[in-house]
C-alpha positions as CSV (number, residue, x, y, z in Angstrom):
1,X,127.6,-51.1,2.6
2,X,127.4,-48.2,0.1
3,X,129.7,-45.2,0.8
4,X,128.4,-41.7,0.1
5,X,130.6,-39.8,-2.4
6,X,130.5,-36.2,-3.7
7,X,131.2,-35.0,-7.2
8,X,134.4,-33.0,-7.0
9,X,134.5,-32.2,-10.7
10,X,135.0,-33.3,-14.2
11,X,138.4,-33.7,-15.9
12,X,139.6,-35.1,-19.2
13,X,141.7,-38.3,-19.6
14,X,144.9,-37.0,-21.2
15,X,145.4,-40.3,-23.0
16,X,142.0,-40.7,-24.6
17,X,140.6,-37.2,-24.3
18,X,137.5,-38.8,-22.7
19,X,135.7,-36.9,-19.9
20,X,135.9,-38.3,-16.4
21,X,133.6,-37.5,-13.5
22,X,135.5,-37.6,-10.2
23,X,133.8,-38.8,-7.1
24,X,135.3,-38.6,-3.6
25,X,134.2,-39.8,-0.2
26,X,133.7,-37.4,2.7
27,X,136.8,-38.8,4.5
28,X,138.9,-38.0,1.5
29,X,140.1,-41.6,1.5
30,X,138.9,-42.8,-1.9
31,X,138.6,-41.0,-5.2
32,X,136.7,-42.8,-7.9
33,X,137.0,-41.7,-11.6
34,X,134.2,-42.8,-13.9
35,X,134.7,-42.3,-17.7
36,X,131.7,-40.8,-19.4
37,X,130.7,-39.3,-22.7
38,X,130.9,-35.6,-23.7
39,X,127.2,-35.0,-23.6
40,X,127.0,-36.7,-20.2
41,X,129.9,-34.5,-19.0
42,X,128.0,-31.4,-20.1
43,X,124.9,-32.5,-18.2
44,X,126.9,-33.1,-15.1
45,X,128.8,-29.8,-15.5
46,X,125.5,-27.9,-15.9
47,X,124.2,-29.6,-12.7
48,X,127.5,-28.8,-10.8
49,X,127.4,-25.2,-11.8
50,X,123.7,-24.9,-11.2
51,X,123.2,-23.3,-14.6
52,X,119.7,-22.4,-15.5
53,X,119.0,-23.2,-19.2
54,X,116.4,-21.2,-21.2
55,X,114.5,-24.5,-21.8
56,X,114.7,-27.7,-19.8
57,X,117.4,-30.2,-20.8
58,X,116.6,-33.9,-20.4
59,X,117.7,-34.1,-16.7
60,X,115.9,-30.9,-15.8
61,X,112.8,-32.3,-17.5
62,X,113.1,-35.5,-15.5
63,X,113.4,-33.4,-12.3
64,X,110.4,-31.3,-13.3
65,X,108.2,-34.4,-14.0
66,X,109.2,-35.9,-10.7
67,X,108.5,-32.7,-8.8
68,X,105.1,-32.3,-10.5
69,X,104.1,-35.9,-9.7
70,X,105.3,-35.7,-6.1
71,X,108.0,-38.4,-6.6
72,X,111.1,-37.9,-4.4
73,X,114.6,-39.1,-5.3
74,X,115.9,-40.6,-2.1
75,X,119.4,-41.4,-3.4
76,X,121.3,-42.8,-6.4
77,X,123.6,-45.8,-6.1
78,X,126.5,-46.9,-8.3
79,X,125.9,-50.6,-7.8
80,X,128.3,-52.5,-10.0
81,X,131.0,-52.5,-12.6
82,X,131.3,-55.3,-15.2
83,X,133.6,-55.2,-18.2
84,X,134.5,-51.6,-17.5
85,X,130.8,-50.6,-17.6
86,X,129.3,-49.0,-14.5
87,X,125.7,-49.7,-13.3
88,X,123.5,-47.5,-11.2
89,X,120.0,-47.1,-9.8
90,X,117.7,-44.3,-8.9
91,X,115.9,-45.0,-5.6
92,X,112.6,-43.2,-5.5
93,X,109.7,-42.7,-3.2
94,X,106.6,-42.7,-5.3
95,X,103.6,-42.1,-3.0
96,X,105.1,-44.2,-0.3
97,X,106.2,-47.0,-2.6
98,X,109.9,-47.6,-2.9
99,X,111.1,-47.9,-6.5
100,X,114.5,-48.7,-7.9
101,X,115.2,-47.8,-11.5
102,X,118.2,-49.0,-13.5
103,X,120.2,-46.1,-15.0
104,X,123.6,-45.1,-16.3
105,X,125.8,-43.6,-13.5
106,X,126.2,-40.4,-15.6
107,X,122.5,-39.9,-15.7
108,X,122.1,-40.8,-12.1
109,X,124.7,-38.2,-11.1
110,X,123.3,-35.5,-13.3
111,X,119.8,-36.1,-11.7
112,X,121.2,-36.3,-8.2
113,X,123.0,-32.9,-8.6
114,X,119.7,-31.3,-9.7
115,X,117.7,-32.9,-7.0
116,X,120.3,-32.6,-4.3
117,X,120.2,-36.3,-3.5
118,X,123.0,-38.3,-2.1
119,X,125.3,-40.3,-4.4
120,X,126.2,-43.7,-2.9
121,X,128.8,-46.1,-4.3
122,X,128.8,-49.8,-3.3
123,X,132.0,-51.1,-1.8
124,X,132.4,-53.7,-4.5
125,X,132.5,-50.9,-7.1
126,X,135.2,-49.1,-5.2
127,X,137.2,-52.4,-5.0
128,X,136.8,-53.4,-8.7
129,X,137.1,-49.9,-10.3
130,X,140.2,-48.0,-11.2
131,X,140.3,-46.0,-8.1
132,X,142.6,-43.7,-6.3
133,X,143.4,-44.1,-2.6
134,X,143.9,-40.6,-1.5
135,X,145.9,-41.7,1.6
136,X,148.6,-43.6,-0.5
137,X,152.1,-42.4,-0.4
138,X,155.4,-43.0,-2.4
139,X,155.5,-46.1,-4.6
140,X,151.8,-46.9,-3.7
141,X,150.6,-44.0,-5.7
142,X,149.4,-44.9,-9.2
143,X,149.3,-42.8,-12.4
144,X,145.8,-41.4,-11.6
145,X,146.8,-40.2,-8.2
146,X,149.8,-38.5,-9.7
147,X,147.6,-37.0,-12.5
148,X,145.0,-35.6,-10.1
149,X,147.6,-34.3,-7.7
150,X,149.2,-32.3,-10.6
151,X,145.9,-30.8,-11.7
152,X,144.7,-27.6,-10.4
153,X,141.5,-28.2,-8.4
154,X,139.9,-25.3,-10.2
155,X,140.2,-27.3,-13.4
156,X,137.6,-29.9,-12.1
157,X,134.7,-27.4,-12.2
158,X,135.7,-25.7,-15.4
159,X,135.1,-28.4,-17.9
160,X,133.9,-26.7,-21.1
161,X,132.4,-28.2,-24.2
């Protein structure tokens, strides 16, 4: 069963300098880092901060088209991870017809933030992914838990290009 997660912010992997979007469940039991590209991080950061651009960016355009056509985004789901690649779907209501569209998780998250839709992560992804168990203690904590604990939570929402 998919678990709803929230975007808590964006950080940078200190080893690779790659952006990471951080998802966390409502119970604060699991934290899921997803490595993304710089442009994707920017799109998510703009959505997180609810920044209004002078002209629509791609994800804003997508939202505008959906709104104009009366299509609703019901939810996004991160459905799988294979060979360190995450997979996701947009679940839409198009005039009463349920439609699922394959997408990259970064795009799904950027769109969900703009459309205020829930972000769900399948249990299999949580199990297979590099994840952080927020309830772990002592020797059970891994390097990502330690990294995130050392970071100032303010840093998550201040990712700058």
